C-alpha positions as CSV (number, residue, x, y, z in Angstrom):
1,X,7.2,145.3,189.2
2,X,10.1,143.0,188.9
3,X,9.5,142.3,185.2
4,X,9.2,145.9,184.5
5,X,12.5,146.6,186.2
6,X,14.3,143.8,184.3
7,X,13.0,144.9,181.0
8,X,14.0,148.5,181.7
9,X,17.5,147.4,182.6
10,X,17.9,145.3,179.5
11,X,16.4,148.0,177.3
12,X,18.8,150.6,178.7
13,X,21.8,148.3,178.1
14,X,20.7,147.6,174.6
15,X,20.1,151.2,173.9
16,X,23.5,152.1,175.2
17,X,25.1,149.5,173.0
18,X,23.4,150.7,169.9
19,X,24.3,154.3,170.6
20,X,27.9,153.3,171.2
21,X,28.1,151.4,167.9
22,X,26.7,154.4,166.0
23,X,29.4,156.7,167.4
24,X,32.3,157.2,164.9
25,X,35.6,155.6,165.8
26,X,38.4,158.1,166.5
27,X,41.9,157.1,165.3
28,X,45.1,158.9,164.6
29,X,46.2,159.4,161.1
30,X,49.0,156.9,161.2
31,X,46.7,154.4,162.9
32,X,44.2,154.8,160.1
33,X,46.8,154.2,157.5
34,X,48.1,151.2,159.1
35,X,44.7,149.8,159.6
36,X,43.6,150.5,156.0
37,X,46.8,149.0,154.6
38,X,46.9,145.9,156.8
39,X,44.1,144.0,155.2
40,X,45.7,144.6,151.8
41,X,49.0,143.1,152.9
42,X,47.2,140.2,154.5
43,X,45.3,139.6,151.3
44,X,48.4,139.6,149.2
45,X,50.2,137.2,151.4
46,X,47.3,134.9,151.5
47,X,47.1,135.0,147.7
48,X,50.8,134.2,147.4
49,X,50.4,131.3,149.8
50,X,47.6,129.9,147.7
51,X,49.6,130.2,144.5
52,X,52.6,128.5,146.1
53,X,50.3,125.7,147.3
54,X,48.9,125.2,143.8
55,X,52.4,125.1,142.4
56,X,53.7,122.6,144.9
57,X,50.6,120.4,144.3
58,X,51.1,120.4,140.6
59,X,54.9,119.9,140.9
60,X,56.1,116.3,140.3
61,X,58.8,115.3,142.8
62,X,61.8,113.8,141.0
63,X,64.3,111.7,143.0
64,X,67.7,113.4,143.4
65,X,70.5,111.4,141.9
66,X,73.6,111.3,144.1
67,X,76.7,111.0,141.9
68,X,79.4,108.9,143.6
69,X,82.9,109.2,142.3
70,X,84.4,105.9,141.5
71,X,87.9,105.6,142.9
72,X,90.6,105.6,140.3
73,X,93.0,102.6,139.8
74,X,95.8,104.7,141.3
75,X,93.9,105.4,144.5
76,X,92.8,101.7,144.8
77,X,96.5,100.7,144.4
78,X,97.5,103.2,147.1
79,X,94.9,101.8,149.4
80,X,96.2,98.3,148.8
81,X,99.7,99.4,149.5
82,X,98.6,101.1,152.7
83,X,96.9,97.9,153.9
84,X,100.1,96.0,153.1
85,X,102.2,98.5,155.1
86,X,99.8,98.5,158.1
87,X,102.2,96.4,160.3
88,X,105.0,99.0,159.8
89,X,103.1,102.2,160.7
90,X,102.1,104.0,163.8
91,X,98.9,106.2,164.1
92,X,98.7,109.4,166.1
93,X,95.3,109.5,167.7
94,X,93.7,112.6,169.2
95,X,90.6,112.4,171.5
96,X,88.8,115.3,173.1
97,X,87.9,114.2,176.7
98,X,88.2,115.8,180.1
99,X,88.9,112.5,181.8
100,X,90.9,109.8,180.2
101,X,91.2,107.0,182.7
102,X,88.1,105.1,181.5
103,X,89.2,105.4,177.9
104,X,92.7,104.2,178.6
105,X,91.3,101.2,180.5
106,X,89.2,100.2,177.6
107,X,91.9,100.7,175.0
108,X,94.5,98.8,177.1
109,X,92.5,95.6,176.4
110,X,93.0,95.6,172.7
111,X,95.7,98.1,171.8
112,X,99.4,98.7,172.7
113,X,99.7,102.5,172.9
114,X,102.6,104.8,174.0
115,X,103.6,108.4,174.3
116,X,100.3,109.3,176.1
117,X,99.8,113.0,176.7
118,X,96.8,114.8,178.1
119,X,96.7,118.5,177.8
120,X,93.8,121.0,178.0
121,X,91.1,118.3,177.6
122,X,92.8,116.6,174.6
123,X,94.3,113.2,174.9
124,X,97.1,112.3,172.4
125,X,98.6,108.8,172.0
126,X,100.5,106.6,169.5
127,X,99.3,103.2,168.6
128,X,100.1,100.6,165.8
129,X,98.1,101.1,162.6
130,X,97.1,97.5,162.5
131,X,95.0,98.2,165.7
132,X,93.2,101.1,164.2
133,X,89.8,99.5,163.7
134,X,89.6,98.2,167.3
135,X,90.6,101.6,168.7
136,X,88.0,103.5,166.6
137,X,85.3,101.1,167.6
138,X,86.0,101.6,171.3
139,X,86.2,105.4,171.0
140,X,83.0,105.6,169.0
141,X,81.2,103.3,171.5
142,X,82.2,105.8,174.3
143,X,81.0,108.7,172.2
144,X,84.2,110.7,172.2
145,X,85.3,113.1,169.4
146,X,88.2,111.3,167.7
147,X,90.6,112.2,164.9
148,X,93.7,110.5,163.5
149,X,96.3,113.3,163.1
150,X,98.7,111.2,161.0
151,X,100.7,108.1,160.4
152,X,104.4,107.8,161.1
153,X,106.9,105.4,159.6
154,X,109.4,105.3,156.8
155,X,107.2,103.4,154.4
156,X,104.3,105.9,154.9
157,X,106.7,108.8,154.5
158,X,107.8,107.3,151.2
159,X,104.2,106.7,150.2
160,X,103.2,110.2,150.9
161,X,106.0,111.5,148.7
162,X,104.8,109.2,145.9
163,X,101.3,110.6,146.1
164,X,102.5,114.0,145.2
165,X,102.6,114.0,141.4
166,X,104.6,117.2,141.0
167,X,107.3,116.0,143.4
168,X,107.5,112.6,141.6
169,X,107.8,114.4,138.3
170,X,110.5,116.7,139.7
171,X,112.5,113.8,141.1
172,X,112.2,111.9,137.8
173,X,113.5,115.0,135.9
174,X,116.3,115.4,138.5
175,X,117.4,111.8,138.0
176,X,117.3,112.1,134.3
177,X,119.4,115.3,134.5
178,X,121.8,113.6,136.8
179,X,122.2,110.7,134.4
180,X,122.3,112.8,131.1
181,X,124.1,115.9,132.3
182,X,127.6,114.4,132.7
183,X,127.5,113.4,129.0
184,X,127.5,117.1,127.9
185,X,130.7,118.9,127.0
186,X,130.7,122.6,128.1
187,X,134.4,123.3,127.9
188,X,137.3,122.0,125.8
189,X,140.7,122.8,127.2
190,X,143.2,122.8,124.4
191,X,146.1,125.2,124.5
192,X,147.1,125.1,120.8
193,X,145.4,126.2,117.6
194,X,146.5,123.4,115.3
195,X,143.9,123.0,112.6
196,X,144.5,119.3,112.1
197,X,144.0,118.6,115.8
198,X,140.8,120.7,115.8
199,X,139.5,118.7,112.8
200,X,140.0,115.4,114.7
201,X,138.2,116.8,117.7
202,X,135.3,118.0,115.5
203,X,135.2,114.6,113.8
204,X,134.5,112.9,117.1
205,X,132.0,115.6,118.1
206,X,134.1,117.1,120.8
207,X,133.0,120.7,120.9
208,X,131.4,123.0,123.5
209,X,127.7,122.3,124.0
210,X,127.8,118.8,122.5
211,X,126.1,115.7,124.0
212,X,128.3,112.7,123.7
213,X,127.3,109.2,124.9
214,X,130.0,106.6,125.1
215,X,133.0,109.0,125.1
216,X,136.0,107.0,123.8
217,X,139.1,108.9,124.8
218,X,141.5,106.2,123.6
219,X,140.1,106.3,120.0
220,X,140.6,110.1,120.0
221,X,144.2,109.7,121.2
222,X,144.9,107.1,118.5
223,X,143.5,109.5,115.9
224,X,145.7,112.4,117.2
225,X,148.8,110.2,117.3
226,X,148.1,109.3,113.6
227,X,148.8,112.9,112.6
228,X,152.1,113.8,111.1
229,X,154.7,115.1,113.6
230,X,152.7,114.2,116.7
231,X,154.8,112.4,119.4
232,X,152.3,112.5,122.3
233,X,148.6,112.9,122.7
234,X,146.3,112.8,125.7
235,X,142.5,113.2,125.9
236,X,140.7,113.1,129.2
237,X,137.1,113.9,130.1
238,X,136.4,115.1,133.7
239,X,132.7,115.9,134.2
240,X,131.7,118.3,131.5
241,X,135.2,119.4,130.6
242,X,137.6,117.7,128.0
243,X,141.3,118.2,128.4
244,X,143.4,117.8,125.2
245,X,147.2,117.8,125.2
246,X,149.2,117.3,122.0
247,X,153.0,117.5,121.7
248,X,154.8,117.8,118.4
249,X,158.1,116.2,117.5
250,X,161.1,118.3,117.9
251,X,163.1,119.5,114.9
252,X,166.6,118.0,114.4
253,X,168.5,121.0,115.7
254,X,166.3,121.0,118.9
255,X,167.6,117.7,120.2
256,X,169.8,117.8,123.3
257,X,173.4,118.2,122.2
258,X,172.6,119.5,118.8
259,X,173.3,123.0,117.5
260,X,176.3,125.2,118.3
261,X,178.9,123.9,120.7
262,X,178.6,125.1,124.4
263,X,180.5,128.3,125.3
264,X,181.3,130.0,128.6
265,X,178.6,132.4,129.8
266,X,180.9,133.9,132.4
267,X,184.5,134.1,133.5
268,X,186.0,131.6,135.9
269,X,188.6,128.9,136.7
270,X,187.6,125.4,135.6
271,X,187.0,122.9,138.4
272,X,185.1,120.1,136.7
273,X,184.5,119.0,133.1
274,X,181.7,116.5,132.2
275,X,181.4,115.6,128.5
276,X,178.4,113.6,127.1
277,X,179.5,113.9,123.5
278,X,182.2,115.8,121.6
279,X,185.6,116.7,122.8
280,X,186.6,118.9,125.9
281,X,188.4,122.1,124.9
282,X,189.4,123.0,128.5
283,X,190.9,121.3,131.5
284,X,190.7,121.7,135.3
285,X,192.6,124.8,136.4
286,X,192.2,126.7,133.1
287,X,191.0,130.2,133.2
288,X,188.1,130.8,130.7
289,X,186.6,134.0,129.5
290,X,183.0,134.7,128.5
291,X,182.2,133.4,125.0
292,X,185.1,130.8,124.9
293,X,184.2,127.3,123.5
294,X,184.2,124.7,126.2
295,X,183.3,121.5,124.3
296,X,184.1,120.9,120.6
297,X,181.5,119.4,118.3
298,X,183.8,116.6,117.0
299,X,185.7,113.4,117.9
300,X,189.4,112.8,117.3
301,X,190.3,109.7,115.3
302,X,194.0,110.0,115.1
303,X,194.5,113.4,113.6
304,X,191.1,113.4,111.9
305,X,188.2,115.3,113.4
306,X,184.8,113.5,112.9
307,X,181.8,115.8,113.4
308,X,179.6,115.0,116.3
309,X,177.1,116.9,118.5
310,X,178.8,118.7,121.5
311,X,177.1,118.3,124.8
312,X,178.3,118.5,128.5
313,X,178.7,120.6,131.6
314,X,181.7,122.7,132.6
315,X,182.0,124.0,136.2
316,X,184.3,126.8,137.4
317,X,185.2,128.8,140.5
318,X,184.2,132.4,140.6
319,X,184.3,135.3,143.0
320,X,180.8,136.9,143.4
321,X,180.1,140.2,145.1
322,X,176.5,141.0,146.1
323,X,175.1,143.9,148.0
324,X,171.8,144.0,150.0
325,X,170.1,147.1,151.5
326,X,168.0,146.8,154.6
327,X,166.0,149.9,155.7
328,X,165.4,151.0,159.3
329,X,161.6,150.6,158.8
330,X,160.2,147.7,156.9
331,X,156.7,146.5,155.9
332,X,155.6,143.3,157.7
333,X,152.3,141.4,158.0
334,X,150.1,142.4,161.0
335,X,148.4,139.1,161.3
336,X,145.0,140.3,160.0
337,X,143.7,138.4,156.9
338,X,140.6,138.4,154.8
339,X,139.5,135.9,152.2
340,X,137.2,136.7,149.3
341,X,135.8,133.9,147.2
342,X,134.0,134.3,143.8
343,X,132.5,131.5,141.7
344,X,132.7,131.8,137.9
345,X,130.7,129.6,135.6
346,X,132.0,130.1,132.1
347,X,134.1,133.2,132.3
348,X,136.9,134.5,134.6
349,X,136.2,136.7,137.6
350,X,137.2,140.3,138.3
351,X,139.7,140.9,141.1
352,X,137.7,142.2,144.1
353,X,138.4,145.4,145.9
354,X,141.2,145.0,148.5
355,X,140.1,145.4,152.1
356,X,143.4,147.0,153.3
357,X,145.5,149.9,152.1
358,X,148.8,148.0,152.3
359,X,148.5,144.3,151.7
360,X,149.9,141.2,150.1
361,X,147.5,138.9,148.2
362,X,147.6,135.2,147.3
363,X,145.2,133.9,144.5
364,X,144.2,130.3,144.1
365,X,142.0,128.9,141.3
366,X,140.1,125.6,141.8
367,X,138.2,124.0,138.9
368,X,135.1,121.8,139.4
369,X,134.5,119.3,136.7
370,X,131.6,117.4,138.2
371,X,128.1,118.1,136.8
372,X,128.0,121.9,136.5
373,X,131.5,123.2,135.5
374,X,132.5,126.1,137.5
375,X,135.7,127.7,138.8
376,X,136.3,128.9,142.3
377,X,138.6,132.0,142.6
378,X,139.9,132.7,146.1
379,X,141.9,135.8,147.1
380,X,143.6,135.8,150.5
381,X,144.7,139.3,151.6
382,X,147.2,139.9,154.4
383,X,147.5,143.3,155.9
384,X,150.9,144.9,155.9
385,X,152.1,147.6,158.3
386,X,155.3,149.5,158.7
387,X,157.5,148.6,161.8
388,X,161.0,149.2,162.9
389,X,163.6,146.6,161.6
390,X,165.5,145.5,164.7
391,X,168.5,143.2,164.0
392,X,172.2,143.2,164.9
393,X,174.9,143.4,162.3
394,X,175.8,139.7,162.7
395,X,172.2,138.7,162.3
396,X,172.0,141.0,159.3
397,X,175.0,139.2,157.7
398,X,173.3,135.8,158.1
399,X,170.0,137.1,156.7
400,X,171.8,138.5,153.7
401,X,173.8,135.3,153.1
402,X,170.7,133.2,153.3
403,X,168.8,135.4,150.8
404,X,171.7,135.4,148.3
405,X,172.1,131.6,148.4
406,X,168.3,131.0,148.0
407,X,168.2,133.4,145.0
408,X,171.3,132.2,143.1
409,X,171.4,128.5,143.9
410,X,175.1,128.0,143.6
411,X,176.5,124.5,143.2
412,X,178.9,125.0,146.1
413,X,180.1,127.9,148.3
414,X,183.8,127.6,149.2
415,X,184.0,130.7,151.4
416,X,182.3,134.0,152.1
417,X,182.6,137.2,154.0
418,X,180.3,140.2,154.7
419,X,180.6,143.9,155.6
420,X,177.9,146.1,157.1
421,X,177.9,149.8,156.4
422,X,175.5,152.4,157.8
423,X,173.9,154.5,155.0
424,X,171.1,157.0,154.8
425,X,167.8,155.3,155.9
426,X,169.3,151.9,156.7
427,X,172.2,149.5,156.5
428,X,174.1,148.1,153.4
429,X,175.4,144.6,153.6
430,X,178.2,143.6,151.0
431,X,178.8,139.9,150.5
432,X,181.9,138.4,148.8
433,X,181.5,134.7,148.0
434,X,183.9,132.2,146.4
435,X,181.6,129.8,144.7
436,X,181.5,126.9,142.2
437,X,178.8,127.1,139.4
438,X,178.2,126.1,135.9
439,X,180.0,128.1,133.3
440,X,177.8,127.1,130.3
């Protein structure tokens, strides 16, 4: 009974399996596509892997040659110089560490550091460059991230400049320019147009734009003095400018005391007679009129007149009347000033626009002869405003007298008097002076 039961159970299970295997599998359309395509993709990948394996098996491995650049002679020289300068430099070390007490304890045994600063987990300190190897060994042994920010010291700063080729070339060109540039001539200052003088200058190469080494100003002066009729010559080179001055000899009738005898230019009474040559025609106390001969061009030898140049001074007393008008309102400086400066290289400069409506201006010109020749033009403007002129009559007399004396420059004032008169718009001052002045 038991065997029959077992057999029936096994048979039923087997039959169920077979029936289940014969049933068709039900999949969705997308699932079918993915299932049908999957084997194809796997086959392709397996095929590609097999091909890659065969290629790698057949490939012959060649050793990779690492090209190491050999340092140039210049870099080797720079390294030697850096080693020589080691005692004179200071390294700036930077270490990333949250705690620095242990590191400083280790470094203090072999190094002399200073300017220690710990900020945001970064330790920065300065140490002599000659102790660099010991410091690096200790930091690497403690497994800290370490960098050398730079090296300080004048020798290293100079060495860093020399490493820059462009800067070195620029400095060399600047030095050459500084040495050669002063030998150029960009401006020749000569006021005349004498052809013989210009020929001498061209002979020695003195012209605008010329490059002259060993400028001999004395030789040029001797050549100019060798010209006919030249009594004085001066040649001076300042920077890139050459200043030439030549004076011709005076003609015979231009000598002092030559020409026509001196005559009176104004009326007066003679007070003094000073004769350098010739014979005086007037005496002290004589009244002379304009055009009268004061000194004769001769000497008396007995009754004979010997021709001679007439030269001398004759002074006389005169009465001079001068009037000065002073308005009630005058223009005076307000105290406000403005200065405008313009630099001109080879040409002059235009006058700038004035900053004030009423003004007085003073212009100054300064020439620079060193290296680049340029001229500095400077205008100083003073604002002028209209104000009331306040002064008493006595003060006005003194003001008028001072202005007349400054303008005429009399030899001597014997006496003077003044009158003030009110006129339309101001006051009129009339001065009467008895003065001594030259008549010729």
